[in-house]
N, C-alpha and C positions, 0 to 999 in steps of 0.2 A: 612530674614532668615527662614530657614525651621527648625522649632523645633521639628518636630516628629522624634522621635528616632526609628530605626528599630524594636526595640521589639515590639512596637504597631501596627505593620502592620501585618495582619493575614488574611486567606482566608475570613474572615466575612466582610473584608474592601471591597471587591469585590462584586458588585451587578451582578447577573445573572438571567436567568430565563429558568428553564429546563421545557419543555411542560409535562404536566403530562401523556400525552399517551407515551412519549418517556421514562420516568421513569417507567410506569408500564411494558412496553417491557422489558427495562432492568432488573427489577425485577424477570420479568416471563421467563428468557433466551430465549425472542423473538426478541432481538435486532440483526440485522445484520449490520456490518461496511462495508463500500465500500470505498476504497481508490486508487489513483492512485498516479502517479509521484510527484505530489504536496507536498506529505507528505515528501519526501526526498529533497526537493528544499533547504531547511535550512542547509544540509550538504554538500552544493556545487554541487549537482548532477543537470542537467537540467530538465526542464519540457519535457514531450514526444514531445511537438510542437518545444520546443527549441532544442530538439535533431536531430529531423527530418530536421529542418532549418539550425543549425549551424553544425552538425556532418555529415549529409548526404546531405546536400546541395539542400533541395527541396525548390523551389522558392516561393515568396510570394503569387502568383496566385494559387498554389495549396493547399497551406495552408489556404488559404482564401476561397477555394471552399466548400459551404455550403453542399455538396453531398459527400464530401471526408471524412469519418470517420477516426479515427485513425487507424485502420486496413488498410483501403485504402490506406491511406498516407504510412504506413509502406511497403505495397506492392509495390506501385510507389517508394519508395527508393531502394528497393531490385531490382527492374526491372533497375534502373538508374545506381546502381552501381554494382549490382550482390549481391547474397545471401551470398556469402562468405565474402564479404567485410563488409556487413552490421554486420555479426556476428563477424567479427575481430575487428570492431569499438567498438560495444559494450562489448566484452572483454576487450579491452585495455581501455576504459573510466571505466569499473566496476572494473578492478583489483586492483586500487588505492584503499590501506586499508583506511578505514574510519570509524569512529565510529557512531553508531546509534544515532539519534538525539531525542531531547527531546519529540517530536510529534511520533516519533516510540516507545518510552517508555510509554507515556501516552494512546496510542491507544493498545498496546500490555497489559498494565495494566489493562484494562477493562475486559480482560479475557471474551469476548464474546464467544459463541459456533461456530459462523460462522463469517468470513471474506472472502470479496471478493476483489481482487485487479487486476488491469492492471499495477501494478508497475513492474519495470525492475530489481531492485536491492534486495539485500538480506538484508537490513537493519532493516526491520520489524522483520523477522525472528531472528537476531543478538539479536534485544532488547527482543524479547519473551524468548529466551533462556538464557538471563542475569538475568530474574526475576525467581527466583528459589523457584518454588511452586509445582513442580511435575506434571503440566498440560501440557501434551503433545500437539504439534500442528503438525497435520497431513496436509502435503501439497498436494493438489489436483492440477495436472497440465494436466491430460488427462484421457479419458475413463477408462483405466486400473486403474488408482490409484480411480477414481471414484467406479470402481466394486469392488476392493479390501477393500475400506473403508465402503462400504455399499452394501454388496452383497445380502441384500433383496431387494435392489434398494429403501428402504425407509430412507430416511435423517433424522437422529434424533441426538439430542444434547445429550452429557454424560457429567459427572461433572469432570472427569478426561483428557478429550481431547477437543481440539477446531481444526477446519479446516479452511484451509486457501486455498481458491480455486484461482488460479492464471490465469486468464481469457487469457492471451496473450500465455499460453502455455510454 
């Protein structure tokens, strides 16, 4: 029988290794986080590949093509179904209200100056806003947002604002 009581289990129980270079970058506000749909899979949302295959009907030959990156695959789905249907499918799948997951909260709690994402849902943003510490998350989705956030064309971190660059637009 397991005689370990829950009060005896703490963070020190788990072994982990954090590369010193990673820790130095975090401490110096030079760490950037890049995440995609995998961050949201625990909430029941599909991966990007799963969405393209299961929701948009791209066949396995297209999905396995080494030359077809995610944007090319999305373009193929758009041509196959039509851009309006792709948008409708995305809206229908994403309108289901779901809470942000542990992954979202842990990633948001890092409070890094810059995040890059190809993610298609708003769960990271939901987690960010749930952490009440007055650090604004400025979302950059296009050139106009970028020019507004950085009028001098110099991207720099500030202590009261972080930036989320949504690479899918």
